[in-house]
C-alpha positions, 0 to 999 in steps of 0.5 A, spaced: 537 451 588 540 449 581 542 454 577 538 456 571 539 453 564 541 457 558 535 456 555 531 458 561 535 465 561 534 466 554 527 465 555 526 470 560 530 475 556 525 474 550 520 475 555 523 481 558 524 484 551 517 483 549 514 486 556 519 492 555 517 493 547 509 493 549 511 499 554 511 504 549 519 505 549 519 505 541 522 498 540 518 493 536 518 486 535 515 481 530 515 481 522 512 487 519 508 487 513 507 493 508 501 493 503 502 497 496 496 499 493 494 504 488 494 506 480 495 501 475 502 501 472 504 506 477 510 503 479 509 499 485 513 493 483 519 497 481 519 500 488 518 494 491 524 491 487 528 497 488 527 497 496 529 489 496 536 490 492 533 486 486 535 487 479 530 484 475 525 487 470 518 488 473 512 484 471 505 486 471 501 484 477 495 480 476 491 480 482 495 480 489 502 479 489 507 477 495 514 477 496 519 478 502 525 481 504 530 480 510 535 485 513 540 484 519 540 491 523 547 489 526 553 484 526 551 477 528 544 479 529 538 475 527 535 478 520 528 482 520 523 479 516 518 484 512 512 482 508 511 485 502 504 485 499 502 488 492 495 489 490 494 489 482 488 492 478 487 499 480 480 499 484 478 493 480 480 488 485 478 491 492 475 484 495 482 482 495 484 487 500 482 483 506 487 478 505 493 481 507 490 485 513 488 480 519 488 481 526 495 477 526 498 482 522 495 489 523 499 491 529 505 491 525 502 493 518 503 499 514 500 502 507 503 505 501 498 508 496 502 509 489 498 514 485 500 516 478 501 523 477 501 523 469 493 521 470 490 527 474 483 525 472 484 518 475 487 520 481 482 522 486 477 516 484 483 511 485 485 514 492 478 515 494 476 508 493 482 504 495 483 508 502 475 507 503 475 500 502 482 499 506 480 503 512 473 499 512 476 493 513 481 495 517 476 498 522 473 491 522 479 488 524 481 493 529 474 492 532 475 484 532 482 485 535 479 490 540 475 484 543 481 479 544 486 484 546 484 492 547 491 494 550 494 492 543 489 497 539 490 502 544 497 501 543 496 502 535 492 508 536 497 511 540 503 509 535 499 513 530 498 519 534 506 519 536 507 522 529 504 528 531 507 533 536 502 534 542 502 542 541 501 541 533 495 546 531 492 541 527 492 536 532 484 536 534 482 537 526 486 531 523 483 524 523 489 519 522 489 513 518 488 507 523 495 504 520 501 508 518 500 511 511 505 513 506 502 516 499 507 516 493 506 520 487 509 517 481 512 519 474 514 526 477 518 526 470 511 527 466 508 531 472 513 536 472 511 538 465 504 540 467 502 547 467 503 551 473 496 551 475 495 544 474 501 542 478 499 547 484 492 544 485 494 537 485 500 538 490 495 542 494 490 537 494 495 531 496 498 535 501 491 536 504 489 529 504 496 526 506 496 531 512 488 530 514 490 522 514 496 523 518 500 520 512 507 522 509 507 524 502 512 524 497 513 524 489 518 520 485 520 518 478 525 513 475 531 518 478 536 514 482 536 520 487 528 520 488 528 512 488 533 512 494 529 517 498 523 512 497 527 506 499 529 509 505 522 511 507 519 504 505 525 501 509 523 505 515 516 501 515 519 495 513 525 494 518 524 500 523 530 504 520 531 512 522 526 516 519 528 522 514 526 529 517 527 532 511 522 536 507 520 539 501 513 543 500 515 547 493 511 545 488 516 546 483 520 540 486 518 533 488 514 533 494 517 530 500 513 531 507 514 526 513 508 525 517 506 530 522 511 536 519 506 539 514 500 544 517 493 546 514 496 554 515 502 552 510 497 548 505 492 554 505 485 554 502 483 550 496 485 553 490 479 556 487 476 563 487 473 565 493 467 567 490 466 560 487 467 557 494 460 559 496 457 555 490 460 549 492 456 545 497 460 541 501 459 537 508 466 537 510 473 539 508 475 533 505 468 533 500 470 541 499 477 539 496 474 533 492 469 538 489 475 543 487 479 538 485 474 534 480 472 541 477 479 542 474 480 534 473 473 531 472 473 523 473 473 519 467 467 514 467 470 507 465 469 500 466 474 498 471 474 491 469 475 492 461 482 492 462 483 486 466 487 481 462 485 473 463 492 471 467 490 464 464 492 466 457 498 470 459 504 468 456 509 469 462 506 464 465 505 459 459 506 451 461 504 447 455 501 441 459 497 445 463 495 449 457 493 443 453 489 441 458 485 447 459 484 447 451 480 441 452 476 443 458 474 450 454 472 445 448 468 441 453 465 446 457 463 450 451 459 444 448 451 445 447 450 439 452 455 441 457 452 448 457 445 446 458 447 442 465 451 447 468 447 453 471 453 456 476 460 455 477 463 458 483 470 462 482 476 458 483 482 461 487 488 459 483 495 459 487 501 459 483 508 459 485 513 463 480 519 458 479 526 460 477 529 459 470 530 451 469 523 450 473 527 449 480 523 452 485 526 454 491 524 458 498 529 464 497 528 471 497 527 471 490 520 467 490 514 470 489 507 468 490 501 470 486 494 469 487 489 470 482 481 470 482 479 467 475 471 466 474 469 459 470 463 460 466 460 455 461 
């Protein structure tokens, strides 16, 4: 019988690794995706660039931005690839959440929620809307995936529960988010100057939400030491490096709590006088914490779309030939004759690839893809 060829040996080895990886030994194969969502101008792009060692000034995210990073785990080993997605616009572009979350990416998918600590009145609405919209879509994808590969769904759920010790006292109370979740509070340098009572409410509330969802929680700022900690956490999600086991629950310091290391007994009850708790009618612990938080930080009623700028008029994406043609088309569309003929024009998906200086496009780690939905109206 002829001996196996090199190709057959390599194929058998890959199949063997795939089987072992699916048996729960902690080894993961495949390209991972990390999706950044959160408050507007909270520093999501800065965190991504820092994690990828890119020394470039961050630019405002128009809608949904994609980039990637590569990292080798050892000498002469293939580089792991991680996909980074970032949703701009705060809660104004929730429909775009479905783009990076698919049945193909879900098994290696992680979510990072970045909240602006300097704007506590916007914190709960932003967190609630983004997590609800994301969870709703993830649940739909899981249901679809379950019909095709029920074993994969079971492995995902088991992986989430692995963050919680089997003898943890809160194991029967929490409701883990369906994908790994990290909550980052940014602009700690501003937050640390808040009154002690306000910091206490914000810290305890975020600790409750993070622990309830089985998430990690940490604060950051422009401090190099804090950014290095955040970088380590993101690299764990993206490239599977070892988790940090350090913990800090002191409200007078930047919080750093890895998933599964907190507890409701340490967090305590909602920061409100006992006489007032009975006056708050809530159907769940989450709703109770929400009412307590919004009593001190009432949400502002704002139009979430009013601050969205037209990306077609953004000077950083200016192209003379395209802009001249756009002006001509705008003049044509705004003419009375055209307006009488046009009743409806559907949204258009515009995809643009950022180029390096000099206009040369390259498929490198520095290439970004930006996708924006722009409505055309007469």
